[in-house]
Each structure stands twice: as C-alpha cells, then as structure tokens.
C-alpha positions as CSV (number, residue, x, y, z in Angstrom):
1,M,28.2,7.7,-21.3
2,S,30.5,9.3,-24.2
3,E,31.0,5.9,-25.5
4,E,27.3,5.4,-26.1
5,K,26.9,9.0,-27.8
6,R,29.8,8.7,-29.7
7,K,28.4,4.8,-31.0
8,T,25.1,6.9,-31.8
9,K,27.1,9.1,-33.9
10,T,29.3,6.7,-35.8
11,S,26.3,4.7,-36.1
12,A,24.1,7.6,-38.0
13,A,27.1,8.7,-40.0
14,V,27.2,4.9,-41.4
15,K,23.6,4.8,-41.9
16,N,23.7,8.3,-44.0
17,R,27.1,7.1,-46.0
18,Y,25.3,3.6,-46.8
19,A,22.2,5.6,-47.9
20,A,23.5,8.0,-50.1
21,K,25.6,5.2,-52.1
22,T,22.0,3.1,-52.6
23,Y,19.4,5.4,-52.7
24,D,18.5,8.5,-54.8
25,T,16.6,11.1,-53.1
26,V,13.3,12.5,-54.0
27,R,11.8,15.3,-52.0
28,V,8.2,16.0,-52.2
29,L,6.3,19.0,-51.1
30,V,2.5,18.9,-49.9
31,K,0.3,21.7,-48.4
32,K,0.0,21.6,-44.4
33,G,-1.4,18.9,-42.8
34,E,-1.4,16.3,-45.6
35,K,1.5,14.7,-44.6
36,D,-0.1,13.8,-41.1
37,R,-2.7,12.3,-43.3
38,Y,-0.6,10.1,-45.7
39,K,1.2,9.4,-42.7
40,E,-2.2,7.8,-41.0
41,A,-2.4,5.8,-43.8
42,A,0.9,4.5,-44.6
43,D,0.5,3.3,-40.7
44,K,-2.7,1.6,-42.0
45,M,-1.6,0.1,-44.2
46,G,1.7,-0.8,-42.1
47,V,4.1,0.7,-44.6
48,S,6.3,3.6,-44.3
49,L,5.6,6.6,-45.6
50,S,8.1,6.1,-48.5
51,Q,6.7,3.0,-49.2
52,L,3.7,4.4,-49.7
53,F,4.8,7.1,-52.2
54,V,6.8,4.6,-54.1
55,Q,4.0,2.2,-54.4
56,A,1.6,4.9,-55.7
57,V,4.4,6.1,-58.6
58,E,4.7,2.6,-59.8
59,E,0.9,1.9,-60.0
60,F,1.0,5.1,-61.7
61,L,3.8,4.2,-64.0
62,A,1.9,0.8,-64.6
63,K,-1.2,2.4,-66.3
C-alpha cells in the first residue's frame, strides 16, 4: 500500500512541476457563491472552469 501512496505523491509532484514550467497562474477572486455558479455554467458547456475564464477573456480581448 505504501508503494501506491508513494506513487500518488510522486505523480502529483511531477504534475505540479510540469504545470509550473508550462503555465502561468492567474488568480481570480469572486464573491462567495459565484464560483459555484461559474462552475455550473462551465459544466453545462462541457469545459473546465479555467477554460471558461480563458474563453471569456479571449472574447473580451477580441472586441
């Protein structure tokens, strides 16, 4: 069982290193309850919450 647990930790560490090298981080603060509303909208669209925000920003910049 410890091997499984260790593998999970290693896997998370590897993913975190990859994300840090590949992506920039943008933090968005919203009022309580708004995140759930945005998450529902993203789920209905079949995208992640992150993709929803990126699409919204891209559309805004295209104007």
